[in-house]
C-alpha positions in Angstrom: 86.2 137.6 77.7 87.6 134.1 77.2 87.5 130.7 78.9 89.3 130.5 82.2 90.4 126.9 81.9 94.0 127.8 81.4 93.9 130.8 83.8 97.1 131.7 85.7 96.2 134.0 88.6 98.9 136.6 88.1 98.9 140.2 86.8 100.4 141.2 83.6 103.2 143.2 85.2 105.2 140.0 84.8 104.9 139.9 81.1 108.0 141.9 79.9 110.4 139.2 81.0 108.7 136.7 78.7 107.9 138.8 75.6 109.6 137.3 72.5 109.8 139.2 69.2 108.9 137.1 66.2 109.2 139.9 63.6 111.4 142.8 62.9 110.2 146.3 61.9 109.5 147.3 58.3 110.4 144.0 56.8 113.9 143.7 58.4 115.0 147.2 57.2 115.9 148.3 60.7 113.9 151.5 60.2 111.2 152.9 62.5 107.8 151.4 61.6 105.8 153.4 59.1 102.0 153.4 58.6 100.4 153.5 55.1 99.5 156.9 53.9 96.0 158.1 54.9 94.5 161.1 53.3 92.8 163.8 55.4 89.5 163.1 53.7 89.7 159.4 54.3 90.7 159.9 58.0 87.9 162.4 58.5 85.3 160.2 56.9 86.3 157.2 59.1 86.4 159.3 62.2 83.0 160.9 61.5 81.4 157.5 60.8 82.9 156.1 64.1 81.4 159.0 66.1 78.0 158.4 64.5 78.2 154.7 65.4 79.1 155.6 69.0 75.9 157.8 69.2 73.8 155.0 67.9 75.4 152.5 70.3 74.5 154.7 73.3 70.8 154.4 72.6 70.8 150.6 71.8 69.0 148.4 74.4 71.4 146.2 76.1 74.2 148.8 76.2 75.3 150.7 79.3 72.8 153.5 79.3 70.0 150.9 79.5 71.7 148.8 82.3 69.4 148.3 85.4 71.4 145.9 87.5 74.3 143.5 88.0 73.7 140.5 90.2 76.1 137.6 91.1 74.5 134.2 91.2 74.7 131.7 93.9 74.9 128.0 93.2 71.4 126.5 92.7 68.2 128.3 92.1 68.0 132.1 91.8 64.5 133.5 91.1 64.2 136.4 88.6 61.4 138.8 87.9 60.0 142.3 88.4 59.2 141.9 92.1 61.8 142.9 94.7 61.4 139.6 96.5 63.4 137.8 93.7 67.1 137.1 94.0 67.5 139.0 90.7 65.1 141.9 90.2 64.4 142.7 86.6 63.1 146.3 86.3 61.0 147.3 83.3 57.6 147.7 81.7 55.3 144.6 81.4 57.7 142.4 83.4 55.9 139.6 85.4 56.5 139.5 89.2 58.2 136.2 88.7 59.7 135.4 85.3 61.3 132.1 86.3 64.5 130.8 87.9 68.1 130.8 86.9 69.8 127.6 88.1 73.5 127.9 88.5 75.4 124.6 88.2 79.1 125.4 88.6 80.0 127.9 85.8 76.8 127.2 83.8 73.3 128.6 84.1 70.0 127.0 83.1 66.8 129.2 82.7 63.5 127.7 83.7 60.7 130.2 82.7 57.5 130.3 84.7 54.4 128.9 83.1 52.7 131.4 80.7 55.4 134.1 80.6 55.9 135.8 77.2 59.7 135.9 77.3 62.0 135.2 74.4 65.5 133.9 74.1 67.4 135.2 71.1 64.0 136.3 69.7 62.5 132.8 70.0 59.8 131.8 72.5 61.6 131.0 75.8 61.8 127.3 76.8 63.8 125.7 79.7 67.4 125.2 78.8 71.1 126.3 79.1 72.0 130.0 78.6 75.2 130.9 76.9 77.4 133.4 78.8 79.2 136.4 77.3 82.5 134.4 77.1 80.9 131.5 75.2 81.1 130.9 71.5 78.3 132.9 69.8 78.1 135.4 72.7 75.5 135.6 75.5 71.9 134.4 75.1 69.7 137.4 75.0 66.6 136.9 77.2 63.8 139.6 76.9 60.4 140.3 78.3 58.4 143.5 78.1 61.0 146.4 78.0 63.5 144.4 80.0 66.2 142.0 79.2 69.2 140.1 80.7 72.3 138.1 79.8 74.7 135.9 81.7 78.2 137.0 82.4 81.1 134.8 83.5 84.1 136.4 85.2 86.7 133.7 86.3 84.9 132.0 89.2 82.0 134.5 89.3 78.8 134.1 87.3 76.4 137.0 87.1 73.3 138.5 85.4 73.4 141.9 83.7 69.9 143.3 83.3 68.6 146.2 81.2 65.5 148.2 80.5 65.1 149.4 76.9 63.0 152.4 78.2 66.2 153.8 79.8 68.1 154.0 76.5 65.7 155.9 74.2 67.0 159.2 72.7 64.8 161.1 75.1 65.9 159.1 78.1 69.6 159.4 77.2 69.3 163.2 76.8 68.1 163.3 80.4 71.0 161.3 81.6 74.1 162.5 79.7 75.1 165.2 77.4 76.1 164.3 73.8 79.6 162.7 73.7 82.4 165.2 73.0 85.8 164.7 71.3 89.1 166.4 70.8 89.6 167.7 67.3 90.8 165.1 64.8 94.6 165.3 64.8 96.7 163.1 62.5 99.7 163.4 64.7 98.0 161.1 67.2 98.0 158.3 64.6 101.1 156.5 65.8 103.1 153.6 64.4 104.2 150.8 66.7 105.6 147.3 66.5 103.9 144.3 68.0 106.4 142.2 70.0 104.6 138.9 70.1 104.6 136.4 72.9 105.9 133.1 71.8 102.5 131.8 72.8 99.4 134.0 73.8 98.8 134.1 77.5 95.5 133.8 79.3 95.3 136.1 82.3 92.9 137.4 84.9 92.7 141.2 84.7 91.4 143.3 87.6 88.3 145.3 86.8 86.4 148.4 88.0 84.0 146.1 89.8 86.7 144.2 91.7 85.8 141.0 89.8 88.6 139.9 87.6 87.8 139.0 84.0 89.9 136.9 81.6 91.7 138.3 78.6 94.2 136.9 76.2 97.5 138.8 75.9 99.4 138.5 72.6 102.4 140.6 73.5 103.5 144.2 73.8 103.5 147.1 71.3 106.7 149.2 71.2 106.0 152.8 70.2 106.9 156.4 70.8 103.8 158.3 72.1 104.0 162.0 72.6 107.8 161.8 72.5 107.9 159.0 75.2 108.9 155.4 74.5 106.2 152.9 75.6 105.7 149.1 75.6 101.9 148.7 75.8 100.3 145.4 76.8 98.1 144.2 73.9 95.1 142.0 74.3 93.4 140.1 71.5 90.7 142.2 69.8 88.0 141.4 67.2 89.9 139.1 65.0 93.5 138.4 63.9 94.3 141.9 62.7 92.8 143.7 65.7 94.5 144.5 69.0 92.7 145.9 72.1 94.2 148.2 74.7 93.1 149.7 78.0 95.2 152.7 78.9 95.4 155.9 80.8 97.4 159.1 80.1 97.9 162.6 81.7 94.4 163.7 80.7 92.8 160.8 82.6 90.5 161.8 85.5 90.3 165.4 84.3 89.6 166.0 80.6 89.0 162.3 80.0 87.7 159.4 82.1 90.1 157.5 84.5 91.1 155.3 81.6 90.0 154.6 78.0 89.9 151.8 75.5 91.5 151.6 72.0 91.4 149.1 69.1 94.3 149.1 66.7 95.0 147.4 63.4 98.1 145.2 63.1 99.7 144.1 59.9 100.2 140.3 60.4 103.1 140.2 58.0 105.2 143.1 59.4 103.7 143.4 62.9 103.3 147.1 62.4 100.5 148.5 64.5 98.4 151.6 63.8 97.7 153.3 67.2 95.2 156.0 66.3 94.3 157.7 69.6 91.7 159.8 67.8 89.5 156.6 68.1 90.1 156.2 71.9 86.8 155.8 73.7 85.2 155.7 77.1 84.7 152.3 78.9 81.2 151.1 79.8 81.8 152.1 83.4 81.8 155.8 82.4 78.1 155.4 81.6 76.9 152.9 84.3 78.0 151.4 87.6 76.6 148.0 86.5 79.8 147.1 84.6 83.1 145.3 84.9 85.7 147.3 83.0 89.3 146.0 82.7 91.8 148.4 84.3 95.0 149.4 82.5 98.2 147.6 83.6 101.2 149.7 84.7 102.8 149.5 81.3 99.7 151.1 79.7 99.8 154.2 82.0 101.2 156.6 79.3 103.1 159.5 80.9 102.0 162.2 78.4 98.8 164.1 77.6 96.9 162.5 74.7 94.4 165.2 73.7 92.7 162.9 71.2 89.6 160.8 71.1 86.6 160.8 73.4 86.4 163.2 76.3 84.9 162.5 79.7 81.2 161.8 79.9 79.1 164.6 81.3 76.1 163.4 83.3 73.1 165.6 83.7 70.7 163.5 85.8 71.7 165.1 89.1 73.2 161.8 90.4 76.7 162.4 91.7 77.5 158.7 92.4 79.1 158.4 89.0 81.5 161.3 90.0 82.6 159.4 93.1 83.0 156.2 91.1 85.1 157.9 88.5 87.3 159.5 91.1 87.8 156.2 92.9 88.7 154.4 89.6 91.1 157.2 88.6 92.9 156.9 92.0 93.1 153.2 91.6 94.6 153.4 88.1 97.1 156.0 89.2 98.1 154.0 92.2 98.6 150.9 90.0 97.2 147.5 90.3 99.2 145.2 92.6 100.9 142.3 91.0 99.4 138.9 91.7 95.9 140.3 92.3 93.6 137.4 93.2 90.2 136.7 91.9 87.3 137.7 94.1 85.3 134.5 94.2 81.6 134.6 94.6 79.7 131.6 96.0 
């Protein structure tokens, strides 16, 4: 998710020895952290709105249900288009046989559209030029033609193209692929207070993923909390801004009632370092919906040894394709076995 210039190729199991606390709990009182009061009505309204946004997200073009491929680029020219003879096939309606070429130059990619194609880049007529990757400032350039689209992904030393077809993610198409998302009942007891124990300096690390291609995340520290009666020290990644933390975790429901692992965002008070871990908002990773993904696996510290019957349940597929079951089982086994320390990047040419 971030630049790999300062990457250290080591796994985050080494973090506990370097974590440094920079704040004490509850403004130096020595008491356990406490969260602000939240009324049942406010909690319910926020949770309901979040579930609605998840349903909308599912049928948005460019999201996992619409994914049609994941291709890793070689250095130099890689043709792209609707025909299978291209290095990158772009399935979809009204997609030309050859859309153009993606020129990989080190970590960067230049798009050279074929003459006369009606493609757009960020809603503007496509012209030859550099494409932003998903880790770049401003996010990935969005290239679209017909019902298809693609964007560039950068994962440490690997550079790829994720393609999608908007026709796959309509409400009707989604209904033929998965059942509506299901959730455990809202339970305020799974809104847990924790304390962020910050690193003296955020660390940039390569995290193993479901696809076997490491991706870079920034670790800000660990969150000390008691979850289901068990003390934990969860590795915290940077989220969507200074007051947001991001976690990938598993628990005793994983691989059965829930997917092999789930994601969670949590608000942190930057003055007290108190963190609101609300597991009612835990959600499935992209790889629960599509195999054309790279989902960060949870570190050993984030394998929580209790049942957490809160948040999003496992995705139920109805398309008759059993490959997602095999993929989910393999990922669950990998998470339970643990990711070896010092996992190296899988470098693509």
